[in-house]
C-alpha positions as CSV (number, residue, x, y, z in Angstrom):
1,M,-48.2,186.0,108.2
2,M,-46.8,184.1,111.1
3,E,-43.6,183.3,109.2
4,R,-43.1,187.0,108.6
5,I,-43.3,187.8,112.3
6,I,-40.9,184.9,113.1
7,C,-38.4,186.3,110.6
8,L,-38.7,189.8,112.0
9,L,-38.2,188.4,115.6
10,I,-35.2,186.3,114.5
11,G,-33.7,189.4,112.9
12,Y,-34.4,191.6,115.9
13,V,-32.6,189.1,118.2
14,F,-29.5,189.1,116.0
15,G,-29.7,192.8,115.7
16,L,-29.4,193.2,119.5
17,F,-25.7,192.2,119.2
18,Q,-24.3,195.8,119.4
19,T,-20.8,195.4,118.1
20,G,-19.7,199.0,118.6
21,Y,-21.0,199.2,122.1
22,L,-19.4,195.9,123.1
23,Y,-16.1,196.9,121.5
24,S,-16.0,200.2,123.3
25,K,-16.9,198.6,126.6
26,K,-14.0,196.2,126.1
27,H,-11.8,199.3,125.9
28,H,-13.4,200.6,129.1
29,F,-15.7,203.3,127.9
30,D,-19.2,203.7,126.4
31,I,-19.3,204.7,122.8
32,R,-22.6,206.4,123.4
33,N,-20.9,209.0,125.5
34,H,-18.5,210.0,122.8
35,G,-18.7,211.7,119.4
36,S,-22.2,211.7,118.1
37,G,-23.4,209.4,120.8
38,N,-24.4,206.8,118.2
39,A,-23.4,203.1,118.7
40,G,-22.8,202.5,115.0
41,A,-19.7,202.0,112.9
42,T,-19.3,205.6,111.8
43,N,-19.1,207.0,115.3
44,V,-16.8,204.2,116.3
45,L,-14.6,205.0,113.3
46,R,-14.5,208.7,114.3
47,T,-13.8,208.1,117.9
48,M,-11.7,204.9,118.0
49,G,-10.1,204.7,114.6
50,L,-10.1,202.6,111.5
51,K,-9.6,199.2,113.1
52,A,-12.4,199.7,115.5
53,G,-14.7,201.1,112.8
54,A,-13.9,198.1,110.5
55,V,-14.6,195.6,113.3
56,T,-17.9,197.3,114.2
57,F,-19.0,197.4,110.5
58,L,-18.2,193.8,109.9
59,G,-19.8,192.6,113.1
60,D,-23.0,194.6,112.4
61,A,-23.1,193.4,108.8
62,F,-22.5,189.7,109.6
63,K,-25.2,189.6,112.4
64,C,-27.7,190.4,109.6
65,I,-26.1,187.8,107.3
66,F,-26.4,185.2,110.0
67,A,-30.0,186.0,110.7
68,V,-30.8,185.6,107.0
69,L,-28.9,182.3,106.9
70,L,-30.9,181.0,109.8
71,V,-34.2,182.0,108.3
72,K,-33.3,180.3,105.0
73,M,-32.4,177.1,107.0
74,I,-35.7,177.2,108.8
75,F,-38.0,177.9,105.9
76,K,-36.1,176.4,102.9
77,N,-38.4,173.3,102.8
78,T,-41.7,174.9,103.8
79,Q,-41.6,178.4,102.2
80,A,-39.0,178.0,99.4
81,D,-41.2,180.1,97.1
82,I,-40.9,183.2,99.2
83,L,-37.4,182.8,100.7
84,P,-36.1,186.1,99.3
85,L,-39.0,187.9,100.9
86,L,-38.5,186.2,104.3
87,A,-34.8,187.1,104.1
88,L,-35.7,190.7,103.8
89,Y,-38.0,190.5,106.8
90,A,-35.1,189.0,108.8
91,G,-32.8,191.8,107.6
92,F,-35.3,194.5,108.5
93,G,-35.7,192.9,111.9
94,A,-32.0,193.1,112.4
95,V,-32.1,196.8,111.5
96,L,-34.8,197.3,114.1
97,G,-32.8,195.4,116.7
98,H,-29.7,197.3,115.9
99,N,-31.4,200.7,115.9
100,Y,-33.7,200.1,118.9
101,P,-32.1,197.6,121.3
102,F,-34.5,197.3,124.3
103,Y,-31.7,196.7,126.8
104,M,-29.9,200.0,125.8
105,N,-33.1,202.1,126.2
106,F,-33.6,201.7,122.4
107,K,-30.5,203.8,121.7
108,G,-28.5,202.0,119.0
109,G,-27.1,202.7,115.6
110,K,-28.5,203.8,112.3
111,G,-28.6,200.5,110.6
112,I,-26.4,201.1,107.6
113,A,-23.9,198.4,108.3
114,V,-26.8,196.0,108.9
115,T,-28.3,197.1,105.6
116,A,-25.0,196.2,104.0
117,G,-25.5,192.7,105.4
118,I,-28.9,192.3,103.7
119,I,-27.5,193.7,100.5
120,A,-24.7,191.1,100.5
121,S,-27.3,188.4,101.3
122,T,-29.6,189.5,98.4
123,D,-27.4,189.6,95.3
124,W,-23.7,189.8,94.6
125,R,-24.2,192.2,91.7
126,L,-26.2,194.5,93.8
127,T,-23.5,194.3,96.5
128,I,-20.8,195.5,94.0
129,V,-23.0,198.3,92.8
130,C,-23.8,199.6,96.3
131,L,-20.2,199.3,97.3
132,V,-19.1,201.4,94.3
133,I,-21.8,204.0,95.0
134,F,-20.9,204.2,98.7
135,V,-17.1,204.5,98.1
136,G,-17.6,207.0,95.2
137,V,-20.0,209.2,97.1
138,V,-17.8,209.2,100.3
139,A,-14.6,209.7,98.3
140,I,-16.0,212.7,96.5
141,T,-17.9,214.4,99.3
142,R,-16.4,212.9,102.4
143,Y,-19.9,212.6,103.9
144,V,-20.5,209.1,105.2
145,S,-24.1,210.0,105.9
146,L,-24.7,210.9,102.2
147,G,-23.1,207.6,101.1
148,S,-25.3,205.7,103.5
149,L,-28.5,207.3,102.2
150,F,-27.4,206.7,98.6
151,I,-26.9,202.9,99.2
152,S,-30.2,202.5,100.9
153,L,-31.8,204.0,97.8
154,A,-29.7,201.9,95.5
155,F,-30.7,198.8,97.4
156,F,-34.4,199.6,97.0
157,I,-34.0,200.3,93.3
158,G,-31.8,197.2,92.8
159,V,-34.4,195.0,94.5
160,V,-37.1,196.4,92.2
161,L,-35.0,195.9,89.1
162,L,-34.0,192.4,90.0
163,G,-37.6,191.5,90.9
164,Q,-38.9,192.8,87.6
165,A,-36.3,190.8,85.8
166,G,-37.5,187.7,87.5
167,E,-34.4,187.1,89.5
168,F,-36.3,186.2,92.7
169,G,-38.7,183.8,91.1
170,M,-41.7,184.9,93.1
171,A,-45.3,185.7,92.3
172,S,-46.2,189.3,91.5
173,N,-48.0,189.9,94.8
174,D,-45.0,188.6,96.8
175,L,-42.7,190.7,94.7
176,M,-44.8,193.8,95.6
177,E,-44.6,192.9,99.3
178,M,-40.8,192.5,98.9
179,Y,-40.6,196.0,97.3
180,V,-42.5,197.4,100.3
181,V,-40.1,195.8,102.8
182,A,-37.1,197.0,100.7
183,L,-38.6,200.5,100.9
184,L,-38.7,200.3,104.7
185,F,-34.9,200.1,104.7
186,V,-34.9,203.5,102.9
187,V,-37.5,205.0,105.3
188,S,-35.5,203.7,108.3
189,A,-32.2,205.1,107.0
190,F,-33.7,208.6,106.3
191,I,-35.4,208.6,109.7
192,R,-32.2,207.7,111.5
193,H,-30.2,210.2,109.5
194,R,-32.7,213.1,109.8
195,A,-30.2,215.2,111.9
196,N,-27.5,214.4,109.3
197,I,-29.8,215.5,106.5
198,R,-30.5,218.8,108.3
199,R,-26.7,219.4,108.6
200,L,-26.2,218.4,105.0
201,L,-28.7,221.0,103.9
202,N,-27.2,223.6,106.2
203,G,-23.7,222.8,105.1
204,T,-22.6,221.9,108.6
205,E,-22.4,218.1,108.3
206,N,-19.1,216.6,109.6
207,K,-16.8,215.2,107.0
208,I,-15.0,211.9,107.6
209,S,-11.5,212.2,108.9
210,F,-9.0,210.0,110.6
211,G,-7.7,212.4,113.2
212,K,-7.5,212.2,116.9
213,K,-9.2,209.2,118.5
214,E,-11.2,209.4,121.8
215,G,-11.4,206.8,124.5
216,K,-7.8,205.5,124.3
């Protein structure tokens, strides 16, 4: 149990690196006071443009990847049999750090770019599938929020399918725990997107566009 807590804490610390907030402060304003008030990549994209959105997305994804790499380095000799599970704990810790940074009054992002980081760290085939799903959903609907919810679900389903196929090489009880942790990414995504879900149901959700940028 202790190694799980350690992995969560490692992830949380990495998750505290708020790329969008730091990028906006570099440009002399606070992203949380613009657009949706969210510190994640989508709001940065809407308010500051494509370059800023890409920088934020990559920064948030890679902080999760780095957390996973560190966990694997620490536990590769002592917990090799459950490394995929520990990696997921680190990834979820990064989501929590990103979504609820203590030094920003727990007002962070929605964790989707961070989730992309754990997807990339888990399996390259799953990464491609989730990328295709996200691009397809957003291209068809122009709703980033809908694409985000779809990839969180696709990630969970993918983890279960890979686990059942023996790709992770773990015992059945560890696999079940891994499925539960993977499901937490879905739960977190839906909780953080609850306002978006209401707007989607009401037909008032904002579609992605590359119009006027704020803060410049």
